[in-house]
N, C-alpha and C positions, 0 to 999 in steps of 0.2 A: 503494500499500500504506499502511496506517495504522499507527500505534504508533512506538515509538522504534527507531532503527537504530544499529548500531555502524559500519556502513560503507554508503554509498550511492553507487552509480554510475549515471550517466545518459548514455547515448550517448558513452561514453568512448572516445576514440582515443589510441593510444600510438604514438609514434616514437622510435626510437633511432638517433642519427647519420643523420637524414633517412630511415630506412628504416621502413616500416610493420611494427609488431609485431603489434597487433591492434586492431580497431575495432568501434564500435557495441556496446559493452558495457554492458548496463542490468541491474542487480541490487541487491538489498538483503541485508545480513547483519545478523541481529538479535542482541541480547545473549544471551550464554550459548549461542550455537550453535557446533557442532563441524563445521568445513569442510575437506574435502581440496581441495588445489589440485593438478591433475594435468595431464599432457599431454606431448608428446614434448620432447626437448632442444631448447633454443633457441626455444620457443613463446612465452616472455614470462612464466614463472611467478615468477621472482625479480624481474622488473621490476615486477610487481604489488606485491611486499613494498616495493620501493624507493619506490614512489609513496605507499604508506600510511604510510612512515617520512619523508616529505617530502624524499626524495633525488632525485625525478624527477617531471616534471610532465605531465599529459596534454597532448596537443597540440591536443585539442579535447573538448568535454563537460564534465561536472561530476563530481567525486569529493569526497566528505566523509567524515571519520572523526569519531564523536562529534558530528556536526552541524556541524563546522567544516572549513576547509581543512586538509588534512594539513600538519604541521610538523615540522621536526627536533627531537629531544631530548624528544619528548612522553612524560612519565613514565608516562602511563596505558598504554603499550604496552610489553610485554616481548618482547624479539627474542632468538632463538637463530639465530645465523648457520650457513650451511653448513659453514663452516670455521673453526676456532679456532686461533690461533697459540699452540702450547703445548709447552714443552720437556719431553720425556719424562723428563728428570732433575730435574725441579723438585721441591723439597720443600715447596711451598707446601701447606698443609692446605686440604681442601675446605671446611671451615666458614670459613676466612679469605677464600676467594674469594667465597663467597655473601655474607658480610658486606660485602666491598668494593662490592658492588652495591646496598647498602641506600641508598635515595635520601635527599638532603639531608644527606650526611655528607662525602663525598669523591670525587674522581676515582678511577677503578678500572678494571680490565679489562673491566668491563660496559660496555653500550653506551648507558646512560642517565645523565643528570646533572641535577640540580635544584639551584638556588641554595641555598646553606647557610641552614639555619633553626635558630637557636639556642635556639628556644623549647622547648616541651613536646614537640615532635616529635623533637628531637635528643637522645637519651640512650644510653648504651651498652646498658642493659638492654633497650630497645626493639629495638635493632639485633640484640642476641643473641637475643632472643625471635622476632623475625621470621625470622632465619636458621634457627633451630631448627625452627619451624612449616614453613618451605619445605622443609626436608630431610625432615621427617616426611611432608609431602603427597606428595612424589615416592618415597616408600619408601626413604629412604636415611639414616635417622637414625644409622645405625652407621658411616656413611662420614666424618662430620665431621672426625675427627681423623686421617684417612688422607691421605697425599700424593697429589696429583693424578697424578704420574707413575706411581703404583703401580696405577692403576685400569684395568679393562677398558673396551671401548669402550661397552658398555651402561651401566656405571657412570658413565662421564664424561657420557653423555648426561643422565643423571638429575641430575648436579650442575650442568650447563648450564641445565637446566630449572629447578632450584631458584634458581639465580643470576637468571633472568628473573622468578621469581615474588617474590623477596624484597621487592619494592616494591609488592606488592599490586596489579598492573596490571589494567586492565579487558579488555585483549586481549593474546593471545599470538600472535606470528608465528613459526613453526617451519620453518625452511628445511632440509629433508631430514634430519631426525633419525633416520630409519630406516636411512640408507644405511650400508653396512658392518656391518649387524646381520644375524645369521641370523633365520630365520623365528620361532623360539621367542622370542628376545630382542626382535624387533620387536613381537610380540604383546604382550609383556609391558610394553613401553614404551608402547604404545598404551593399554593398559588402565590404566596409571598416568596418562597424559594425560587420558584420558576422565574418571577419577576426579577430577582436578583441575577439569575443565570442570564437572562435576556440583556438586562440594563448594563451589567459589569462584564459580560462575557466570560465568566469564571466557570471552569469545568467543575462539575458537581457530581459526586457520588453519594448516594443515600441508602443506607441499609434499612430494610423495612421487611415486615412480615406480610403486610397487606399491600399489594401493589395498586389497588383499585382507586385510592385517592389521587393517584399521579399518573395513572396509565396514559391519559391524553397529553401529558406534557413531556413524556420521555423521548429521548433520541435512541437510547440503548437500554438493554436489560443485561445484567451479568447474573446468570442463574448457576448456584453452586449446589450440588447435591451428588451423593453417591461417589464421592471422590473425583468428580468431573466437573468442568466448567463449560456453560454454553453462552455465548455472547452474540448478540444481534438487536436488531429492532424488535419491540414488542410483538410485532406480527410474525417475526422469523422464530423467535424463542418460544413464545407462548402458544405452542400448537400441540396437539395430542401426540403427533409423530415425533417432534423434537424432544418433548420431555419423557416420552416413552423410552426413547433412545438414551436419554440422560440417566434415568433411574434404572433402566434394566428390566422394568415391568410394565405391563399396560397402565397408561395414565390418560385420562380424558379431560379436555379442557372445554368447559361449558361456558357460554355467554348468556347473560340475561338481557331483558328488554332494555335496560339502562346502560348497556355496555360494559358491565361489571364481569369479571370472570371468576369462575370456580374450578379449582384443579382437584379432581377425584383421582386418587390412587397415590402412587409414590412409595416411599419406603415403608410405611406402616398401613397402606391401603385404606387410609382414612381421608375424608374430604377435607381440603385444606383451602379456605376461601382467600383468594388473592395470594396464594402461596405464603 
């Protein structure tokens, strides 16, 4: 495949504690693509993120991020983990949390750090403006002065997304941001994320169990199951034939009148809505 890639994998095999997670994964993710990472629990979805963040290495094959080997602390990647350690009684204001993640200023609760740069890049006005823009982009400009402990689950996810965006990354890795949200709030958050993908042109990978809230927004799906990885457009991957091949057992993909999908079959032969 020609042209630039944000992520390139060639025959990647992954092991964890000497156990095979998945193998023979070959795919490219291009700049500005919105990609869902789905599959059953324990299939290796979070392991993919760990590799992209330079925290785990393939046992064989080649994996590159922005044309280079993944490395820890890559400021070009914004990351929202599955779990945050947050005291519900905290009085820290949302704006302060987002500003703490601004690159080149200080250590903070965020996951990224860049060596201090005391030149033109480092000034309080730039930090303040970047935080305000990030909050605006996630539809939360009115939450800046509110305490984190007073927010709902959906509001917190917007703030965590703003925290990941404040450094103006080229890639977002979002690990199950839709968990614990109802269907309406899941769709609202997906629309927000999709808006960020379009306006900022940021490559975005989102781990989820239910693909239905975002299926209309996606460029690609990475489906991990049974030690294998299938990558392509939703229409290419989410078919009975493709998933039957992936699982090695008969799988049926059903569509309802609203365009939602239900996957029947798989590893334990139980129905799994939205994967």
